[in-house]
Backbone as a ProteinNet text record, in pm:
[ID]
protein_1_A
[PRIMARY]
MSKSKNDIAWEKIFDKYKIIDNVLNNGHSIISSTNINEFREARLMTKFDHKSQLPKLFADNSLSILPTSRGGYVIGKFETFSNFNPLCS
[TERTIARY]
-6153.7	-5981.2	-6043.1	-5955.9	-5978.1	-5988.9	-6068.8	-6069.9	-5953.9	-5916.2	-5788.3	-5853	-5714.7	-5776.7	-5813	-5814.6	-5916.3	-6029.8	-6036.1	-6204	-6307.8	-6216.8	-6303.6	-6324.7	-6215.8	-6236.5	-6379.8	-6362	-6448.8	-6575.9	-6592.5	-6716.4	-6777.7	-6725.2	-6782.9	-6798.6	-6718.1	-6728	-6838.7	-6855.3	-6992	-7092.7	-7089.9	-7201.9	-7265.8	-7181.3	-7160.6	-7244.9	-7175.3	-7174.3	-7284.8	-7317.2	-7454.7	-7377.4	-7259.8	-7196.2	-7253.9	-7270.6	-7420.4	-7522	-7591.9	-7689.1	-7740.8	-7582.2	-7557.1	-7495.6	-7388.9	-7380.8	-7495.8	-7598.4	-7704.5	-7811.9	-7816.4	-7911.6	-7864.5	-7749.4	-7640.5	-7548.5	-7509.8	-7422.2	-7269.6	-7263.7	-7118.3	-7134.9	-7028.4	-7056	-6934.2	-6944.3	-6789.1	-6759.8	-6584.8	-6639.1	-6447.5	-6449.5	-6335.3	-6220.1	-6109.1	-5983.3	-6037.8	-6098.3	-6108.9	-6211.3	-6300.7	-6394.5	-6345.1	-6245.3	-6160.8	-6070.7	-6046.5	-5967.2	-6002.8	-6118.7	-6191.6	-6192.8	-6170	-6170.5	-6010.4	-5961.5	-5814	-5749.4	-5580.4	-5503.7	-5589.7	-5617.9	-5650.1	-5559.8	-5461.6	-5357.1	-5330.5	-5342.1	-5337.5	-5495.2	-5570.8	-5736.5	-5762	-5686.5	-5713.5	-5664	-5490.1	-5413.7	-5392.1	-5477.1	-5439.5	-5385.8	-5306.5	-5211.3	-5240	-5334.7	-5388.4	-5558.4	-5639.6	-5740.5	-5776.7	-5682.6	-5645.5	-5647.5	-5643	-5585.3	-5720.3	-5793.6	-5931.8	-6013.7	-6086.8	-6133.8	-6260	-6278.5	-6473.4	-6542.8	-6580.7	-6715.4	-6673	-6554	-6536.7	-6594.6	-6456.7	-6465.6	-6646.1	-6707.4	-6818.7	-6976.9	-6899.4	-7019.3	-6950.7	-6849.9	-6806.9	-6778	-6723.6	-6680.3	-6504.3	-6463.7	-6376.8	-6377.4	-6249.7	-6208.8	-6130.4	-6134.4	-6020.1	-6018.5	-5904.2	-5908.2	-5941.5	-6022.6	-6117.2	-5991.1	-5902.2	-5862.6	-5776.7	-5652.5	-5582.6	-5638.3	-5738.2	-5870.1	-5984.7	-5978	-6124.1	-6128.7	-6259.9	-6221.1	-6390.2	-6386.4	-6536.4	-6539	-6604.1	-6610.1	-6784.2	-6754.6	-6829.7	-6824.7	-6896.2	-6868.3	-6801.3	-6697.4	-6616.1	-6484.4	-6423.5	-6345.8	-6198.1	-6127.8	-6011.3	-5883	-5893.7	-5776.5	-5796	-5728	-5760.3	-5672.2	-5710.3	-5583.3	-5555.4	-5441.3	-5381.3	-5271.7	-5292.7	-5185.2	-5064.5	-4947.3	-4816.3	-4780.6	-4670.4	-4622.9	-4570	-4579.8	-4530.7	-4432.5	-4315.9	-4192.8	-4148.4
6350.3	6258.9	6140.6	6029.4	5880	5832.5	5675.3	5587.6	5533.8	5457.5	5354.4	5231.9	5084.9	4991.1	4904	4959	4937.1	4949.1	5120.6	5155.7	5055.5	5042.2	4956.5	4849.7	4765.1	4594.4	4647.9	4686	4671.9	4710.7	4806.4	4863.1	4700.7	4641.1	4509.7	4411.7	4426.2	4297	4305.1	4467.4	4534.5	4515.7	4523.5	4473.4	4302.1	4249.9	4112.5	4016.8	4074.5	3986.3	4071.7	4164.9	4259.1	4262.9	4371.3	4375	4407.5	4546.5	4678.6	4602.5	4501.4	4515.8	4354.5	4320.5	4205.5	4289.4	4380.3	4449.9	4543.3	4546.7	4614.1	4497.7	4424.2	4282.6	4226.8	4199.4	4104.4	4145.3	4306.9	4365.9	4376.8	4248.4	4262.2	4223.1	4180.1	4090.5	3981.8	3856.3	3770.8	3749.7	3746	3724.3	3657.1	3595.2	3492.9	3600.9	3532.3	3573.4	3529.1	3401.7	3353.5	3424.5	3519.7	3564.5	3740.2	3798.6	3911.6	3900.5	3791.9	3716.4	3754.2	3708.5	3720	3840.5	3977.4	4119	4165.7	4123.8	4178.9	4083.1	4114.6	3997	4023.5	3975.9	3985.4	4082.3	4040.2	4085.5	4234.1	4275.1	4411.4	4495.1	4378.8	4495	4469.8	4428.9	4400.4	4487.3	4527.8	4595.4	4778.1	4804.1	4972.6	4998.7	5049.2	5083.7	5226.9	5303.7	5434.4	5446.5	5504.1	5560.6	5615.3	5715	5754.4	5629.5	5539.3	5476.2	5367.6	5401	5288.7	5356	5211.4	5255.1	5343.2	5405.7	5515.3	5424.9	5312.1	5238.4	5189.9	5173.6	5130.2	5299	5419.5	5571.7	5614.7	5606.4	5672.8	5622.1	5448.8	5388.5	5350	5416.6	5409.4	5217.9	5179.1	5012	4996.6	4871.1	4842.1	4669	4655.9	4509.9	4492.7	4298.6	4248.3	4098.7	4037.1	3928.3	3854.3	3704.4	3594.3	3526.3	3454.2	3377.8	3363.4	3262.5	3268.7	3325.8	3270.2	3330.5	3352.6	3481.2	3501.8	3649.3	3707	3867.9	3855.5	3937.8	4074.8	4197.2	4261	4365.7	4451.3	4497.5	4606.7	4719.1	4789	4896.6	4868.9	4869.5	4891.6	4966.1	4997.6	5095.8	5054.2	5059.8	4990.9	5073.5	5211.8	5272.9	5374.3	5420	5522.8	5665.1	5733	5851	5890.6	5906.3	5890	6014.5	6053	6198.4	6155.3	6238	6227.4	6227.6	6148.3	6185.2	6337.9	6391.1	6493.4	6498	6619.7	6566.8	6638.9
11502.3	11523.3	11492.6	11438.6	11328.1	11473.6	11440.1	11524.6	11541.7	11640.2	11640.3	11582.6	11542.3	11515.7	11660.4	11782.5	11877.8	11907.5	11856.8	11853.7	11740	11651.8	11550.2	11554.6	11607.4	11650.3	11771.5	11908.4	11987.5	11928.8	11862.6	11823.9	11768.3	11653.5	11625.6	11722.5	11818.2	11942.4	12009.3	12039.9	12139	12035.7	11887.4	11856.9	11786.1	11788.2	11765.8	11921.6	12004.3	12174.7	12250	12153.1	12273.5	12428.7	12387.2	12544.7	12630.3	12575.1	12657.3	12714.1	12617.2	12685.3	12836.9	12770.9	12882	13022.1	13026.1	13102.5	13184.6	13106	13142.5	13226.7	13171.4	13184.7	13308.5	13308	13417.6	13526.7	13462.8	13565.7	13500.6	13363.8	13339.4	13235.9	13107.3	13055.2	13045.5	13007.6	12937.5	12805.5	12816.1	12663.7	12691.4	12568.3	12566.2	12475.7	12480	12393.5	12270.9	12225.8	12120.3	12042.5	12100.7	12062.7	12027.9	12091.2	12113.3	11982.2	11966.6	11833.1	11715.5	11681.1	11560.3	11481.6	11573.2	11530.3	11521.6	11641	11657.4	11751.3	11780.2	11885.5	12020	12098.9	12221.2	12310.9	12302.4	12359.3	12340.7	12214.6	12171.3	12230.4	12253.5	12247.7	12432.3	12476.5	12633.9	12761.4	12724.7	12828.2	12799	12902.5	12927.5	13052.6	13034.3	13138.4	13192.9	13090.8	13175.1	13130.1	13186.9	13171.3	13075.8	12999.4	12870.2	12742	12797.6	12688.8	12647.5	12763.5	12716.3	12557.2	12512.6	12393.8	12399.6	12323.3	12325.4	12387.7	12323.1	12397	12529.9	12603.3	12722.6	12802.2	12774.5	12819.8	12841.4	12730.8	12694.6	12776.6	12786.5	12901.7	13054.1	13072	13206.1	13212.7	13132	13135.9	13133.5	13238.6	13243.4	13167.3	13177.3	13131.3	13224.2	13273.3	13353.3	13340.2	13316.5	13271.3	13404.1	13386.2	13458.5	13480.9	13369.3	13377.8	13217.2	13227.2	13079.7	12980.6	12924	12773.3	12829.3	12977	12970.4	13025.7	12999.4	13089.3	13113.7	13168.2	13213.3	13170.9	13158.3	13137.4	13213.4	13272.3	13349.5	13402.7	13501.3	13511.6	13686	13671.4	13788.7	13769.3	13849.8	13859.3	13854.2	13766.7	13708.1	13779.5	13710.7	13794.9	13937.4	13967.6	14079.5	14080.9	14135.6	14141.8	14298.2	14301.4	14447.3	14419.6	14519	14595.8	14600.3	14528.1	14579.8	14690	14740.3	14884.7	14911.6	15000.6	15023.8	15092.3	15141.8	15186.7	15260.5
[MASK]
+++++++++++++++++++++++++++++++++++++++++++++++++++++++++++++++++++++++++++++++++++++++++

């Protein structure tokens, strides 16, 4: 399967900003939308409505991304998606 534009951009971001190292050493990594925009538009890179939409680097390393402010994000090993049982009739 070919890589998505998001996957390619995230690989470059993870490499340039040492995201994995920061998460391992600090428990998280902070990144700005300005930094993300260097590679691809942040609004396209950070919106994941379903776990299956996470970029490969996030899924492979059990990482998630959440906004911290209008232009900031935190990447870390925290759960942002939850499975829940449908209501019984």
